[in-house]
C-alpha angles and dihedrals in degrees: 000000000000093000094048091055095044098070098130132042125225093272093053102257114144131217090259095054128081116250114258116259114265092014089132089071087071091055095064106119111262134119101258093052096047096101093048090048094049092048094050112127098188089116091054090049092053089047089052090051092049089052094047094249098113135044129250094258091057094045096045093046090052090050091051095047103036122113111252090245090057090054092049091050090047096056092042088071093075150291095298091058091047089053090051090055091049089049091057091048089054099047103038116084112259094238091055095052097044093096091047093052092044088060095049116110115246088246093057093043091050092049090055099043097042088055090053091046095051090050090050092050091054090064095049095107091050092050091049091053090050090044091234114160098189111144123221096254092048091068114112090236089061098047091112090073089071090057097053121104116260089241092057091050091047090052091053092048089053090049092052090049101042104031106024094033092217109130094166092058091043093052092064091070092062087082093067094052121095115245095253091053093051088051090058098034096121091060099037095048095037094235128167119229090256092050091049092050091047090052094051094043090055087064087070107191088359088077088081092052092054098075089045091056093038108027093178090072095056101095092041095051090044090057092041091061100034089118093054105079097195097048094038093051094053094043092049091060092056100069096105092045092050092047090053091050090050090055091051092050093048094046095046090047092056092049092044090055088056090052092051091049091051094245097111120103133153092268095052092042090052091049093050094048097044092071094053131083114273095244091052094048090052092052092048091049088051091052091050092049090049091052091049094243092124132018126236093258091051090048092051092047092053091046090053093049092048091049092051091048093051092047089051092052092050 
């Protein structure tokens, strides 16, 4: 009876119409928006989509605009509704769902991602036979993780450590954090020293890759494991390698800022790279190709010009 009466929300949008863009901003808890929030029919729209009574535009718009509590209530109705939510996560562009995911509770986010992870794990033998090295968070269905704010990812890592007690699962999300965030993870995620050590130890051999990817953490992690002879010994031999990686990151960051400001062209890129060591320039060119800043032919042209210049100098 309640659903049949609630066919329009406070702003006059019916069950058959898509929710207006940015409507969710009016659902933020405060007094003036209470009536709009209470009249919201996003849940009914998603129900209608799940039952085949509403189109994809209506269902997806409701998903994008619904209050997080509405989404939690929606998936609590059963497996079919949970699959509908996962379907929306898969078809909506990552940039568009970032705000939705940011507002999810850690509990809801964990329920979604652990389901995806368990499914991924079931195909491990098949991937090994095909020699595929795709990681869980590289899957297209999980692209939205790379759009989330570092603070949101840190919060989720802390939840997996403190509430779920699963450091190995939590450690996977370190790969979507920028290097400077990893360097300050203890503070941002509110971890104790023991929790932080547990997180890094769960990486197994990956613990030695961490300071290469995030050089700023090197001294901290070295001190963290100074009482562990095996780990400390290996880490202590990596100083030069880490320093080199730091130089690559800093150099590529400077050039990338030029690109973002519109000042980068082939001539300026060539000039910036020509003063660096050959190995570093190759890595930076690789980073730029990976980010789509330059194409392969452009990369090869710059490599050829740099090689000729160096041969000329020698």
